[in-house]
C-alpha positions as CSV (number, residue, x, y, z in Angstrom):
1,X,-23.8,-46.4,6.8
2,X,-25.1,-42.9,6.2
3,X,-24.5,-40.0,8.5
4,X,-26.5,-36.7,8.6
5,X,-24.8,-33.3,8.7
6,X,-25.0,-33.0,12.5
7,X,-23.3,-36.4,13.0
8,X,-20.5,-35.6,10.5
9,X,-20.0,-32.3,12.3
10,X,-19.7,-34.0,15.7
11,X,-17.3,-36.6,14.3
12,X,-15.1,-33.8,12.9
13,X,-15.1,-32.0,16.2
14,X,-14.1,-35.1,18.1
15,X,-11.2,-35.6,15.6
16,X,-10.1,-32.0,16.2
17,X,-11.1,-30.8,12.8
18,X,-13.4,-27.7,12.5
19,X,-16.3,-28.8,10.1
20,X,-16.9,-26.5,7.2
21,X,-20.4,-25.1,7.0
22,X,-22.1,-25.1,3.6
23,X,-21.5,-21.3,3.3
24,X,-17.7,-21.8,3.8
25,X,-17.1,-25.2,2.4
26,X,-15.5,-23.8,-0.8
27,X,-13.4,-21.1,1.0
28,X,-11.5,-19.5,-0.5
29,X,-13.4,-18.9,-3.7
30,X,-11.8,-15.6,-4.7
31,X,-8.6,-13.6,-4.1
32,X,-7.6,-12.7,-0.5
33,X,-6.2,-9.3,0.4
34,X,-3.4,-9.2,3.0
35,X,-2.9,-5.7,4.4
36,X,0.7,-4.9,5.5
37,X,1.0,-1.8,7.7
38,X,4.2,-0.6,6.1
39,X,5.3,0.9,2.8
40,X,6.4,-1.2,-0.1
41,X,10.1,-2.2,-0.2
42,X,10.7,-2.4,3.5
43,X,11.5,-5.6,5.5
44,X,7.8,-6.3,6.3
45,X,6.8,-5.9,2.7
46,X,9.6,-8.2,1.5
47,X,8.6,-10.9,4.0
48,X,4.9,-10.4,3.2
49,X,5.3,-10.7,-0.6
50,X,7.4,-13.8,-0.4
51,X,5.0,-15.4,2.0
52,X,2.0,-14.4,0.0
53,X,3.3,-16.1,-3.2
54,X,3.6,-19.5,-1.4
55,X,0.5,-19.0,0.7
56,X,-1.5,-18.5,-2.6
57,X,-0.3,-21.9,-3.8
58,X,-1.6,-23.6,-0.6
59,X,-5.0,-21.8,-0.7
60,X,-5.5,-22.1,-4.4
61,X,-6.3,-18.4,-4.7
62,X,-4.2,-15.2,-5.2
63,X,-3.1,-13.5,-2.0
64,X,-2.7,-9.8,-2.9
65,X,-0.5,-7.7,-0.7
66,X,-1.9,-4.2,0.1
67,X,0.5,-1.7,1.7
68,X,-1.0,0.8,4.2
69,X,1.9,2.4,6.1
70,X,1.9,4.9,8.9
71,X,-0.2,5.7,11.9
72,X,1.2,2.9,14.1
73,X,-0.7,0.5,11.9
74,X,-4.1,2.0,12.6
75,X,-4.9,2.8,8.9
76,X,-4.1,-0.8,8.0
77,X,-6.2,-2.1,10.9
78,X,-9.1,0.0,9.8
79,X,-9.0,-1.5,6.3
80,X,-9.5,-4.9,7.9
81,X,-12.1,-3.8,10.3
82,X,-14.0,-2.1,7.5
83,X,-14.2,-5.4,5.6
84,X,-16.5,-8.3,6.1
85,X,-15.5,-10.9,8.7
86,X,-15.2,-13.6,6.0
87,X,-11.5,-14.3,5.8
88,X,-11.0,-12.4,2.5
89,X,-9.2,-9.5,4.2
90,X,-6.3,-10.3,6.5
91,X,-3.8,-8.2,8.4
92,X,0.0,-9.0,8.6
93,X,1.2,-6.6,11.4
94,X,4.5,-6.4,13.1
95,X,4.7,-6.9,16.8
96,X,4.8,-3.2,17.6
97,X,1.5,-2.6,15.7
98,X,-0.2,-5.1,18.0
99,X,1.5,-4.6,21.4
100,X,2.5,-0.9,21.8
101,X,-0.4,1.1,23.2
102,X,-1.1,4.4,21.3
103,X,-3.5,7.3,21.6
104,X,-4.8,6.4,18.1
105,X,-6.2,3.1,19.5
106,X,-8.2,4.9,22.2
107,X,-7.6,2.1,24.7
108,X,-9.1,-0.6,22.5
109,X,-7.8,-4.1,22.9
110,X,-6.7,-5.5,19.5
111,X,-7.6,-9.0,20.5
112,X,-11.2,-7.8,20.8
113,X,-11.0,-6.5,17.2
114,X,-9.0,-9.2,15.5
115,X,-9.0,-13.0,15.4
116,X,-5.4,-14.5,15.7
117,X,-4.5,-17.0,13.0
118,X,-0.7,-17.7,13.4
119,X,2.7,-16.3,14.0
120,X,4.7,-16.0,10.7
121,X,8.2,-15.0,11.9
122,X,10.0,-14.3,15.1
123,X,13.4,-12.5,15.1
124,X,15.7,-10.7,17.4
125,X,16.7,-7.1,17.1
126,X,20.4,-6.5,16.5
127,X,22.2,-3.7,18.5
128,X,24.6,-1.9,16.1
129,X,26.8,1.1,16.5
130,X,28.6,3.4,14.0
131,X,31.9,1.9,12.9
132,X,33.8,4.9,14.2
133,X,32.5,4.6,17.8
134,X,35.3,3.1,19.9
135,X,33.3,0.2,21.3
136,X,33.2,-3.5,20.4
137,X,30.8,-5.0,22.9
138,X,27.7,-4.2,24.9
139,X,29.7,-3.5,28.0
140,X,31.9,-1.2,26.0
141,X,28.9,0.7,24.9
142,X,27.6,0.9,28.4
143,X,30.9,2.2,29.7
144,X,31.2,4.7,26.8
145,X,27.7,6.0,27.5
146,X,28.4,6.4,31.2
147,X,31.6,8.3,30.4
148,X,29.8,10.5,27.9
149,X,26.3,11.2,29.3
150,X,23.8,12.7,26.8
151,X,26.3,12.3,24.0
152,X,25.2,8.9,22.5
153,X,22.3,9.2,20.2
154,X,20.1,6.2,19.4
155,X,18.1,6.5,16.2
156,X,14.8,4.8,15.5
157,X,12.1,4.8,12.8
158,X,9.7,6.7,15.1
159,X,8.5,7.2,18.7
160,X,6.9,4.1,20.1
161,X,8.3,1.6,17.6
162,X,9.9,-1.6,19.0
163,X,13.4,-0.2,18.1
164,X,12.7,2.9,20.2
165,X,11.4,0.7,23.1
166,X,14.4,-1.6,22.8
167,X,16.6,1.5,23.4
168,X,14.4,2.5,26.4
169,X,14.8,-1.0,27.8
170,X,18.6,-0.8,27.3
171,X,18.7,2.7,28.9
172,X,16.7,1.5,31.9
173,X,18.7,-1.6,32.6
174,X,22.1,0.0,31.9
175,X,21.2,3.1,33.8
176,X,22.8,5.4,31.2
177,X,21.8,8.8,29.8
178,X,21.4,8.3,26.0
179,X,19.3,10.3,23.6
180,X,16.5,9.0,21.4
181,X,16.4,10.6,17.9
182,X,13.2,9.6,16.1
183,X,13.0,9.6,12.3
184,X,10.0,9.1,10.0
185,X,11.3,5.8,8.6
186,X,14.2,3.4,8.5
187,X,16.1,4.6,5.4
188,X,17.1,8.0,6.8
189,X,18.1,6.7,10.2
190,X,20.4,4.1,8.5
191,X,22.0,6.8,6.4
192,X,22.7,8.9,9.5
193,X,23.9,5.9,11.4
194,X,26.5,5.2,8.7
195,X,27.6,8.8,8.7
196,X,27.8,9.1,12.5
197,X,24.9,11.6,13.0
198,X,23.5,8.9,15.3
199,X,25.8,6.4,17.0
200,X,23.6,3.4,17.8
201,X,20.4,1.6,16.7
202,X,18.3,-1.4,17.4
203,X,16.9,-2.9,14.2
204,X,16.2,-6.2,12.4
205,X,19.0,-7.9,10.4
206,X,17.4,-7.5,6.9
207,X,17.7,-3.7,7.1
208,X,21.2,-3.8,8.7
209,X,23.0,-6.6,6.8
210,X,24.2,-4.5,3.9
211,X,25.8,-2.0,6.2
212,X,27.3,-4.6,8.5
213,X,28.8,-6.4,5.4
214,X,30.2,-3.1,4.1
215,X,31.7,-2.3,7.5
216,X,30.0,1.0,8.1
217,X,28.3,-0.3,11.3
218,X,29.4,-2.9,13.9
219,X,26.9,-5.5,15.2
220,X,27.4,-5.9,19.0
221,X,24.7,-8.3,20.2
222,X,21.1,-9.6,19.8
223,X,18.0,-9.0,21.8
224,X,17.1,-12.8,21.7
225,X,18.6,-16.1,20.6
226,X,18.6,-16.8,16.8
227,X,19.5,-19.6,14.4
228,X,20.3,-17.2,11.6
229,X,23.7,-17.6,10.0
230,X,24.6,-13.9,10.6
231,X,23.0,-13.6,14.1
232,X,23.6,-16.9,15.9
233,X,27.3,-16.0,16.4
234,X,26.5,-12.8,18.1
235,X,26.2,-12.6,21.9
236,X,23.0,-11.8,23.7
237,X,22.5,-8.4,25.2
238,X,21.0,-10.1,28.3
239,X,24.4,-11.7,29.1
240,X,25.6,-8.2,29.9
241,X,22.3,-6.6,30.9
242,X,19.8,-9.1,32.3
243,X,16.3,-8.2,31.4
244,X,17.1,-6.7,28.0
245,X,15.3,-9.5,26.0
246,X,12.6,-9.2,23.3
247,X,11.8,-10.3,19.8
248,X,10.1,-8.7,16.9
249,X,7.6,-10.8,15.0
250,X,5.0,-10.7,12.2
251,X,1.7,-12.4,12.6
252,X,-1.5,-13.1,10.6
253,X,-4.9,-12.0,11.8
254,X,-8.5,-11.8,10.5
255,X,-11.3,-9.6,11.6
256,X,-13.0,-10.8,14.8
257,X,-16.1,-12.8,14.0
258,X,-14.5,-14.7,11.1
259,X,-16.0,-18.2,11.1
260,X,-13.9,-20.7,13.1
261,X,-13.7,-23.1,10.2
262,X,-12.2,-20.4,8.0
263,X,-9.6,-19.5,10.6
264,X,-8.7,-23.2,11.0
265,X,-8.2,-23.5,7.2
266,X,-6.0,-20.4,7.2
267,X,-4.0,-21.7,10.2
268,X,-3.3,-25.0,8.5
269,X,-2.3,-23.3,5.2
270,X,0.1,-21.0,7.1
271,X,1.8,-24.1,8.8
272,X,2.2,-25.8,5.4
273,X,3.5,-22.7,3.8
274,X,6.2,-22.1,6.4
275,X,7.6,-25.6,5.9
276,X,8.8,-24.5,2.5
277,X,12.6,-24.8,2.5
278,X,13.0,-22.1,-0.1
279,X,11.3,-19.5,2.0
280,X,13.4,-20.3,5.0
281,X,16.7,-20.4,3.0
282,X,15.9,-17.1,1.4
283,X,15.6,-15.2,4.7
284,X,17.8,-17.3,7.0
285,X,20.9,-15.3,6.4
286,X,18.9,-12.2,7.3
287,X,18.0,-13.5,10.7
288,X,14.3,-13.9,9.9
289,X,13.0,-17.1,11.3
290,X,9.7,-18.4,10.1
291,X,7.6,-20.1,12.8
292,X,3.9,-21.0,12.8
293,X,1.8,-21.2,15.9
294,X,-1.7,-21.9,17.1
295,X,-4.1,-19.0,17.4
296,X,-3.9,-19.2,21.2
297,X,-0.1,-19.1,21.1
298,X,-0.3,-15.9,19.0
299,X,-2.8,-14.4,21.4
300,X,-0.5,-15.2,24.4
301,X,2.4,-13.6,22.6
302,X,0.4,-10.4,22.0
303,X,-0.6,-10.3,25.7
304,X,3.0,-10.9,26.9
305,X,4.6,-8.2,24.8
306,X,1.8,-5.7,25.5
307,X,2.4,-6.1,29.2
308,X,6.1,-5.6,28.8
309,X,5.9,-2.6,26.6
310,X,3.1,-1.0,28.5
311,X,5.1,-1.2,31.8
312,X,8.2,0.3,30.1
313,X,6.2,3.1,28.5
314,X,4.7,4.0,31.8
315,X,8.1,3.9,33.6
316,X,9.8,6.1,30.9
317,X,6.9,8.5,30.7
318,X,6.6,8.1,26.9
319,X,3.5,9.5,25.0
320,X,2.7,7.7,21.8
321,X,0.2,9.3,19.4
């Protein structure tokens, strides 16, 4: 029995498979650019490059990582928006790039500009303090901050980042007077945390693990549950301060208007890539948990986190450029 193109398309839709049009049947036919809104060498770049190598194998074409740091992710976003909506230029942002409103975005909704493909990772932040600070628990830090108002400095990689907002959430729920000290990146704040110039920090395990292992900082608790070998044993901050709960994540997006069949192929390739045991083993000890999703689940995550951070920013009176 022979079927025409329309009938085959209908059968594919009934089966839940997006039919490839003639124009996109061979996708991908050339290398894909994956823009990462951070400098080379950082946690996002490390995750992106390891993912890209395996993602390339699934797609049969090179996936080239392009670093475009700074500007709350707007320069990286603009690279994607300036390209064709054909699936050959993708964006791998962190949660803060997608969910923290800034003046640079001029009120634009990122979900109007980008097409979600899949989550890639989801991880808690770890609350750490300088090893010399006389506290060993979240409650101990709260008590110390209350006894020394304005004397506990929280560092972060910049105003409006998720690490900064995690501190604001902690400050709001604990009702303490702590000071935010923004830096231009992660490396300098980690140096000053180890030396005691700042006393506390929220950050991801990959950047903190060497300092925790060395004993220059103490890990107190996590912002969300984790299966990682070095994070699962830590208590949750919410056990002491209900409401202090959030994750950081990386996701994969294409430009809005990318053909649905291309998005479907990318989503399937992500799911297959993240099943690779080597990828999970390499980052498990660092608290990075690879998890795929449907495009709708990623969109829902963006909306949920945007609502949380927008409300907190308004409450705290923060201005983000």
